[in-house]
TORBA-578829 format. One line per field, with one value per residue (C-alpha): x, y, z; chain; residue in three letters. Coordinates in pm, 1 decimal. Layout:
N
x c(X  ...)
y c(Y  ...)
z c(Z  ...)
ch c(A  ...)
aa c(ALA  ...)
This chain:
397
x c(-12807.0  -12528.0  -12430.8  -12167.2  -12377.1  -12686.1  -12447.0  -12288.4  -12628.8  -12671.9  -12297.5  -12346.1  -12639.2  -12460.6  -12327.3  -12721.3  -12777.3  -12465.3  -12570.6  -12906.7  -12773.5  -12501.5  -12843.3  -12975.3  -12732.1  -12589.6  -12337.6  -12236.2  -11905.4  -11597.2  -11835.6  -11832.3  -11685.1  -11931.0  -11907.2  -11513.9  -11517.7  -11748.4  -11515.2  -11176.7  -11279.4  -11399.5  -11082.5  -10899.1  -11079.3  -11004.5  -10631.3  -10588.4  -10304.3  -10567.7  -10435.1  -10711.1  -10747.1  -10640.4  -10860.7  -10991.8  -11245.2  -11083.4  -10995.8  -10713.0  -10727.7  -10422.0  -10382.9  -10047.0  -9982.5  -9728.1  -9383.6  -9541.9  -9522.3  -9822.3  -10082.3  -10416.3  -10655.8  -11054.5  -11243.6  -11586.4  -11751.9  -11915.2  -12086.5  -12482.0  -12663.1  -12851.4  -13208.9  -13490.7  -13586.3  -13898.7  -13828.1  -14111.9  -13792.4  -13812.6  -13430.7  -13490.2  -13276.1  -13269.4  -13114.6  -13351.3  -13256.8  -12958.8  -13033.9  -12811.4  -12994.4  -12699.4  -12601.8  -12276.6  -12407.1  -12429.5  -12104.7  -11930.6  -12118.9  -12020.9  -11644.7  -11647.4  -11807.8  -11534.4  -11244.9  -11403.5  -11400.1  -11076.5  -10948.6  -11069.5  -11032.0  -10888.3  -10593.7  -10381.0  -10020.0  -9935.9  -10077.4  -10453.1  -10525.0  -10912.1  -10958.4  -11303.1  -11357.8  -11548.2  -11685.6  -11774.6  -12093.3  -11892.5  -11682.4  -11361.5  -11308.2  -11064.3  -10844.9  -10801.6  -10712.9  -10474.3  -10300.9  -10263.6  -10027.5  -10258.1  -10103.8  -9718.9  -9827.6  -10049.3  -9896.7  -10156.6  -10082.9  -10479.3  -10765.7  -11126.5  -11439.9  -11843.2  -12157.2  -12515.7  -12769.4  -13132.0  -13299.3  -13077.7  -13192.1  -13046.9  -12709.8  -12648.7  -12280.2  -12216.2  -11865.6  -11688.3  -11371.2  -11269.1  -11436.6  -11724.5  -11843.0  -11829.6  -11629.7  -11857.7  -11746.0  -11952.3  -11979.1  -12104.0  -12152.4  -12246.4  -12338.8  -12296.3  -12453.5  -12644.3  -12976.7  -13263.1  -13620.3  -13849.1  -14020.4  -13725.8  -13469.1  -13280.6  -13134.2  -12994.1  -12769.2  -13018.1  -12874.3  -13191.2  -13234.6  -12837.7  -12896.7  -13165.5  -13026.6  -12688.4  -12934.7  -13004.1  -12626.5  -12495.0  -12704.1  -12473.4  -12197.1  -12303.7  -12501.8  -12234.8  -11884.5  -11877.3  -11809.7  -12207.5  -12027.9  -11903.9  -12115.9  -12169.0  -12417.3  -12464.4  -12693.5  -12787.9  -12970.0  -13034.7  -13115.3  -13103.7  -13202.4  -13375.1  -13693.6  -13947.3  -14126.3  -14077.4  -13661.6  -13383.0  -13124.0  -12773.1  -12661.7  -12787.0  -12613.3  -12652.7  -12510.7  -12395.7  -12352.2  -12060.3  -12006.2  -11820.9  -11695.5  -11379.6  -11101.8  -11036.5  -11396.7  -11384.4  -11136.2  -11343.6  -11643.5  -11431.2  -11307.2  -11643.9  -11838.0  -11561.1  -11578.1  -12010.3  -12011.7  -11808.9  -11933.6  -12289.3  -12221.4  -12048.9  -12318.7  -12585.4  -12324.7  -12268.3  -11960.6  -11927.1  -11764.1  -11700.7  -11607.1  -11522.2  -11487.8  -11327.4  -11484.9  -11453.2  -11282.3  -11371.1  -11367.1  -11190.1  -11150.6  -10827.0  -10824.0  -10658.7  -10835.9  -11146.4  -11081.8  -10974.2  -11324.1  -11529.6  -11401.6  -11459.9  -11843.5  -11895.2  -11794.4  -11958.0  -12334.5  -12290.8  -12292.5  -12636.3  -12629.1  -12311.0  -12282.2  -11931.7  -11961.6  -12220.0  -12311.4  -12119.3  -12326.0  -12286.6  -12323.4  -11969.6  -11769.4  -11437.1  -11275.3  -11173.6  -10887.4  -10764.9  -10785.6  -10568.8  -10309.2  -10354.0  -10499.3  -10847.7  -11202.3  -11520.9  -11804.9  -12198.0  -12397.4  -12789.7  -12971.4  -13319.0  -13556.5  -13891.1  -13996.0  -13895.5  -14171.1  -13846.9  -14002.0  -13694.5  -13451.3  -13542.2  -13609.7  -13379.0  -13032.1  -13019.6  -13463.2  -13586.9  -13751.1  -13421.2  -13270.1  -13010.7  -13068.2  -12971.4  -12946.3  -12588.2  -12427.8  -12369.5  -12298.8  -12053.2  -11880.7  -11826.5  -11744.3  -11435.0  -11319.5  -11278.3  -11132.4  -10857.8  -10785.7  -10766.8  -10528.9  -10344.9  -10317.9  -10029.8  -9769.9  -9778.8  -9562.3)
y c(11914.0  12176.7  12398.5  12183.1  11850.9  12067.1  12188.0  11830.9  11691.5  11826.9  11650.2  11310.3  11244.1  11056.0  10844.8  10814.6  10668.2  10480.9  10308.3  10251.0  10044.5  9844.2  9766.6  9602.4  9404.2  9236.8  9029.2  8737.2  8704.6  8665.6  8678.3  9060.8  9081.3  9330.3  9572.4  9514.8  9607.2  9949.5  10061.6  9998.6  10192.9  10465.1  10505.8  10497.0  10748.0  10986.2  10929.3  10659.5  10375.0  10098.2  9710.2  9464.3  9098.8  9145.1  8877.0  8773.6  9057.5  9333.8  9657.4  9927.4  10301.4  10490.2  10862.6  11024.6  11391.9  11610.0  11469.7  11340.0  10965.9  10952.6  10688.9  10641.9  10373.5  10411.6  10069.7  10021.0  9633.6  9539.3  9181.6  9138.2  8875.3  8553.9  8747.0  8742.6  9135.7  9243.6  9621.0  9745.5  9992.3  10097.2  9970.4  9646.6  9371.7  9210.2  8875.4  8638.6  8550.9  8789.9  9140.1  9416.2  9376.9  9527.8  9856.5  9788.0  9939.3  10245.3  10231.6  10162.9  10437.6  10659.8  10583.2  10647.8  10984.3  11104.1  10965.6  11156.9  11463.7  11407.7  11351.3  11650.4  11920.7  11733.8  11903.5  11693.5  11550.5  11194.2  10901.1  10757.7  10385.6  10333.4  9940.2  9820.2  9483.0  9145.1  8925.9  9086.1  8894.7  8599.1  8482.7  8727.0  8906.8  9136.6  8830.2  8776.0  9089.9  9064.1  8736.6  8907.0  9166.2  9411.2  9623.9  9526.1  9652.9  9957.0  10051.9  10250.9  10453.9  10423.4  10272.9  10358.9  10227.3  10306.8  10122.4  10257.5  10128.9  10146.4  10257.3  10563.9  10894.2  10920.4  11125.1  11085.1  10958.6  10739.6  10675.4  10432.9  10431.2  10053.6  9752.9  9846.6  9516.7  9170.5  8844.1  8589.1  8211.2  7901.0  7604.3  7256.4  7019.8  6655.6  6405.7  6035.3  5749.8  5460.2  5433.3  5177.2  5131.9  5417.6  5135.1  5044.2  5321.3  5107.0  4924.3  5260.1  5553.1  5843.2  6173.6  6348.7  6369.8  6472.2  6714.6  6878.7  6885.2  7026.3  7348.1  7433.9  7398.5  7611.9  7866.8  7857.7  7953.5  8338.7  8351.7  8140.6  8195.1  8536.4  8852.7  8988.9  9335.6  9174.0  9095.1  8761.4  8530.8  8174.6  8123.0  7733.3  7832.5  7493.1  7139.2  6858.1  6464.3  6185.6  6152.0  5913.2  5932.2  5614.2  5580.5  5667.3  5797.4  5737.4  6095.5  6485.1  6793.0  7167.0  7447.8  7735.7  8129.7  8244.5  8595.0  8830.7  9207.5  9105.8  8881.9  8711.0  8656.2  8485.7  8252.1  8178.2  8082.7  7843.8  7702.2  7650.8  7529.8  7265.2  7145.0  7177.8  6958.1  6675.0  6680.0  6706.8  6422.7  6215.3  6245.5  6083.0  5814.4  5987.8  6135.7  6520.7  6602.7  6973.1  7169.3  7511.6  7768.1  8076.1  8382.1  8723.5  8861.3  9174.1  9510.1  9749.3  10116.8  10280.1  10616.6  10868.0  10757.9  10777.6  11070.6  11210.3  11094.4  11237.4  11618.2  11537.1  11426.8  11703.9  11981.6  11800.8  11744.2  11943.8  11788.1  11710.5  11491.8  11274.7  11033.1  11039.4  10694.9  10491.2  10159.2  9821.4  9636.1  9244.2  9183.0  9132.2  9308.2  9155.2  9546.1  9405.2  9190.4  9502.9  9689.1  9401.2  9517.2  9889.7  10183.5  10302.3  10369.3  10232.3  10439.5  10414.2  10631.0  10672.4  10491.1  10671.6  10539.8  10572.2  10929.4  11084.2  10848.6  10590.3  10279.9  10060.3  10317.9  10202.8  9856.5  9621.0  9521.2  9170.2  9200.3  9163.4  9510.4  9680.1  9967.3  10201.5  10558.6  10762.2  11072.2  10943.3  10924.5  11292.6  11254.2  10949.7  11143.4  11429.6  11274.6  11068.3  11391.1  11589.4  11291.8  11262.7  11584.3  11599.7  11278.5  11397.9  11784.4  11953.7  12081.3  12460.3  12660.6)
z c(14773.8  14772.1  14474.3  14344.2  14321.8  14154.7  13869.9  13841.3  13747.3  13388.5  13322.1  13474.1  13261.3  12984.1  13325.4  13422.9  13070.5  13089.7  13437.0  13283.4  12973.2  13211.5  13443.6  13150.2  13079.8  13414.1  13460.2  13658.2  13862.1  13647.3  13317.1  13310.9  12959.0  12820.0  13116.7  13100.2  12784.4  12808.7  13107.0  12919.8  12591.5  12821.4  13016.5  12734.9  12558.3  12827.3  12790.2  13080.0  13077.7  13078.9  13216.7  13118.7  13260.7  13638.6  13819.2  13469.9  13379.4  13613.5  13493.8  13629.9  13498.1  13572.4  13522.1  13622.9  13676.1  13807.6  14014.2  14319.5  14461.4  14611.7  14480.9  14533.4  14444.8  14406.9  14377.2  14194.3  14171.6  13846.0  13866.2  13938.5  14074.9  13990.9  14029.7  13816.5  13821.6  13886.4  13958.5  13667.3  13535.8  13194.6  13186.1  13368.8  13299.0  12944.7  13103.1  13210.9  13584.2  13590.2  13768.6  13909.8  14259.0  14461.3  14283.5  14108.2  13788.5  13977.2  14127.0  13774.7  13630.1  13927.8  13961.1  13542.1  13585.6  13812.2  13599.5  13294.1  13530.6  13683.8  13363.1  13190.6  13445.0  13758.2  13922.1  14123.1  14173.0  14207.6  14016.1  14019.7  14008.2  13900.3  14024.2  13832.1  14032.7  13898.3  14112.8  14431.4  14506.7  14727.0  14465.9  14569.8  14292.4  14484.7  14611.5  14214.9  14131.1  14378.8  14300.9  13974.1  14148.3  14156.8  14426.2  14327.6  13934.3  14061.4  14413.5  14649.2  14916.9  14986.9  14875.0  14930.4  14803.7  14826.7  14829.2  14819.1  15086.2  15098.3  15404.5  15416.1  15320.6  14947.7  14886.9  15280.1  15359.8  15647.8  15763.8  16037.1  16172.2  16261.8  16195.6  15975.8  15807.0  15930.1  15799.5  15669.8  15669.6  15507.7  15711.7  15654.2  15937.0  15795.7  16123.5  15998.7  16185.1  16033.4  15868.6  15927.5  15976.2  16136.0  16324.1  16497.6  16590.2  16860.8  16565.1  16393.4  16494.8  16414.6  16275.6  16258.4  16641.1  16650.9  16392.5  16551.7  16889.3  16751.7  16579.8  16924.3  17092.1  16793.0  16902.3  17250.4  17085.5  17066.9  17358.1  17594.8  17444.6  17300.8  17471.5  17469.0  17398.8  17046.1  16760.5  16623.7  16414.8  16366.8  16131.5  16024.6  15695.9  15592.7  15739.0  15500.0  15606.5  15481.6  15260.5  15396.0  15745.0  15792.4  15679.4  15936.0  15703.1  15764.7  15724.8  15797.7  15686.7  15826.5  15605.9  15841.5  15789.3  16043.8  16086.8  16331.4  16314.9  16520.8  16384.1  16755.0  16772.9  16420.9  16559.6  16872.7  16654.9  16487.8  16803.4  16961.2  16618.4  16555.5  16934.1  17010.1  16666.0  16777.9  17145.7  16999.1  16763.1  17004.8  17268.2  17003.1  16908.6  16539.8  16358.0  16314.4  15983.4  15977.3  15660.2  15704.6  15381.7  15468.6  15328.5  15333.5  15637.8  15865.9  15717.7  15903.0  15810.7  15910.6  16126.0  15889.3  15569.9  15726.4  15895.7  15558.1  15400.9  15669.6  15572.4  15169.5  15287.4  15523.7  15303.0  14989.1  15138.3  15487.9  15829.1  15844.4  15563.5  15715.4  16003.7  16085.1  16306.6  16167.7  16302.0  16163.8  15906.4  15981.6  15600.0  15402.0  15140.9  14955.5  14984.0  15286.2  15152.0  14984.9  15320.8  15478.7  15233.8  15197.4  15487.2  15357.8  15375.5  15274.5  15290.7  15237.4  15055.4  15080.4  14821.2  14964.3  15252.9  15044.6  15168.1  14808.3  14681.5  14490.1  14602.2  14396.1  14581.9  14927.8  14838.0  14984.7  14786.2  14668.5  14603.9  14273.9  14319.2  14413.7  14153.8  14235.9  14256.4  13957.7  14201.6  14344.0  14060.5  14090.0  14425.2  14390.3  14106.2  14328.6  14636.5  14428.0  14267.7  14602.1  14722.6  14472.5  14465.0  14872.0  14871.7  14590.6  14609.2  14465.4  14707.8  14824.8  14595.5)
ch c(A  A  A  A  A  A  A  A  A  A  A  A  A  A  A  A  A  A  A  A  A  A  A  A  A  A  A  A  A  A  A  A  A  A  A  A  A  A  A  A  A  A  A  A  A  A  A  A  A  A  A  A  A  A  A  A  A  A  A  A  A  A  A  A  A  A  A  A  A  A  A  A  A  A  A  A  A  A  A  A  A  A  A  A  A  A  A  A  A  A  A  A  A  A  A  A  A  A  A  A  A  A  A  A  A  A  A  A  A  A  A  A  A  A  A  A  A  A  A  A  A  A  A  A  A  A  A  A  A  A  A  A  A  A  A  A  A  A  A  A  A  A  A  A  A  A  A  A  A  A  A  A  A  A  A  A  A  A  A  A  A  A  A  A  A  A  A  A  A  A  A  A  A  A  A  A  A  A  A  A  A  A  A  A  A  A  A  A  A  A  A  A  A  A  A  A  A  A  A  A  A  A  A  A  A  A  A  A  A  A  A  A  A  A  A  A  A  A  A  A  A  A  A  A  A  A  A  A  A  A  A  A  A  A  A  A  A  A  A  A  A  A  A  A  A  A  A  A  A  A  A  A  A  A  A  A  A  A  A  A  A  A  A  A  A  A  A  A  A  A  A  A  A  A  A  A  A  A  A  A  A  A  A  A  A  A  A  A  A  A  A  A  A  A  A  A  A  A  A  A  A  A  A  A  A  A  A  A  A  A  A  A  A  A  A  A  A  A  A  A  A  A  A  A  A  A  A  A  A  A  A  A  A  A  A  A  A  A  A  A  A  A  A  A  A  A  A  A  A  A  A  A  A  A  A  A  A  A  A  A  A  A  A  A  A  A  A  A  A  A  A  A  A  A  A  A  A  A  A  A  A  A  A  A  A  A  A  A  A  A  A  A  A  A  A  A  A)
aa c(MET  GLY  HIS  MET  LEU  GLU  SER  LEU  LEU  PRO  GLN  VAL  ASP  GLU  PHE  VAL  ALA  LEU  ARG  ARG  GLU  ILE  HIS  ARG  PHE  PRO  GLU  LEU  ALA  PHE  GLN  GLU  HIS  ARG  THR  SER  GLU  LEU  VAL  ALA  THR  LYS  LEU  ALA  SER  TRP  GLY  TYR  GLU  VAL  HIS  ARG  GLY  LEU  GLY  GLY  THR  GLY  VAL  VAL  GLY  GLN  LEU  ARG  ARG  GLY  THR  SER  GLN  ARG  ARG  LEU  GLY  LEU  ARG  ALA  ASP  MET  ASP  ALA  LEU  PRO  ILE  GLN  GLU  ALA  SER  GLY  ARG  PRO  TRP  SER  SER  ALA  CYS  VAL  GLY  LEU  MET  HIS  ALA  CYS  GLY  HIS  ASP  GLY  HIS  THR  ALA  MET  LEU  LEU  ALA  SER  ALA  LYS  ARG  LEU  ALA  ASP  SER  GLY  THR  PHE  ASP  GLY  THR  LEU  ASN  LEU  ILE  PHE  GLN  PRO  ALA  GLU  GLU  GLY  ALA  GLY  GLY  ALA  LEU  LYS  MET  MET  ALA  ASP  GLY  LEU  PHE  GLU  ARG  PHE  PRO  CYS  ASP  ALA  VAL  PHE  ALA  MET  HIS  ASN  MET  PRO  GLY  ILE  PRO  GLN  GLY  HIS  LEU  TRP  LEU  ARG  GLU  GLY  PRO  ALA  MET  ALA  SER  SER  ASP  ASN  VAL  THR  ILE  THR  LEU  HIS  GLY  SER  GLY  GLY  HIS  GLY  ALA  MET  PRO  HIS  LYS  ALA  VAL  ASP  PRO  VAL  VAL  GLY  ALA  ALA  SER  LEU  VAL  MET  ALA  LEU  GLN  THR  VAL  VAL  SER  ARG  ASN  ILE  ASP  PRO  LEU  GLN  ALA  ALA  VAL  VAL  THR  VAL  GLY  SER  LEU  GLN  ALA  GLY  GLN  ALA  ASN  ASN  VAL  ILE  PRO  ALA  SER  ALA  ARG  LEU  GLU  LEU  SER  VAL  ARG  ALA  LEU  ASP  ARG  GLU  VAL  ARG  VAL  ARG  LEU  ARG  GLU  ARG  ILE  HIS  ALA  VAL  ALA  ARG  ALA  GLN  ALA  GLU  SER  PHE  GLY  LEU  ARG  ALA  GLU  VAL  ASP  TRP  ARG  ASP  GLY  TYR  THR  VAL  LEU  VAL  ASN  THR  PRO  ALA  GLU  THR  ALA  LEU  ALA  ARG  GLN  VAL  ALA  THR  GLU  LEU  VAL  GLY  ALA  ASP  ARG  VAL  ASN  LEU  GLN  ALA  PRO  PRO  LEU  THR  ALA  SER  GLU  ASP  PHE  ALA  PHE  MET  LEU  GLU  LYS  VAL  PRO  GLY  CYS  TYR  LEU  LEU  VAL  GLY  ASN  GLY  ASP  GLY  THR  ASP  GLY  ASN  VAL  ALA  GLY  ALA  CYS  MET  VAL  HIS  ASN  PRO  GLY  TYR  ASP  PHE  ASN  ASP  ASP  ASN  VAL  ALA  VAL  GLY  CYS  ALA  PHE  TRP  VAL  ARG  LEU  ALA  GLN  ALA  TRP  LEU  ALA  PRO  ALA  ALA  PRO)
């Protein structure tokens, strides 16, 4: 850890405590009232112009300095998950069945810590927009904030976000130019047949057999319809049909998760899944009903903004702790929608690989044993401060 980070550690103690307080009181998508109030109150006390209500519980804190027209957006997410915590931490969730299992409490604390430092002693010229977003966990809070006029009311020339990642050594920073996280679509395929007695299958049209065949056929979409050098995932996570061993049901339902790291591949997946479902159904005398629900889009980091983030990361933690072109992830993130409107970069900070004895930090997100690594509050704070001052650097005299 560099000198700047070491000197920051005692200064972020209050934000580590704040992170743990947020962790104790997790709130689900669009219910982040307590967290939103805490964020707004803190920002206002440091001199930010505070705007509430974007996307319901979203908050934007704006700080202007100098005369430059440059505008920067930094985003943190605030929502938790419907998981019963089992991390064993003293600050574990006080809410039954709810847990900050993805580290959004830490992301909020990192951005708040940088907000205070930038307000107290930050040297920049332009407008800083700090975006505290609700409902990242599948509910599309980014889209809700944008629908409420986020970028019309608070224009940004670039926007950045950061997420912790277990399995990467604590404090290491991973960046990637181009597609960095996958799209994620949710699909329900219902096969309609006609029910009957299990002893007389010839008098029924069996959707269970058709569903079993369709599960296997769907695997050929990736293996035979998508370029082998492209990434794609078609997962059948649920297959439901019937209730008794001697009754042929009238319908069967499949639930799919479909992911891609390329926008054209995403379109191709949709075309082929519709076609395969219809053809398979017809071959068994069934009718296929496909309900396609668009989820998150492909997250694409733009070149200039990624280059700046790489430079800031390297200066902050050293080249040996930075991966300049990390592999993409097939997980999804709704910051991708912001990047469709504004150039920017989404990066990862290592939450720990277990070598330091922090088992909860190395535990994968969305797991009951997970916890955010508090040492990253200083890392995130320092990164945002350096990035803001680099992007909004005062003009040379």
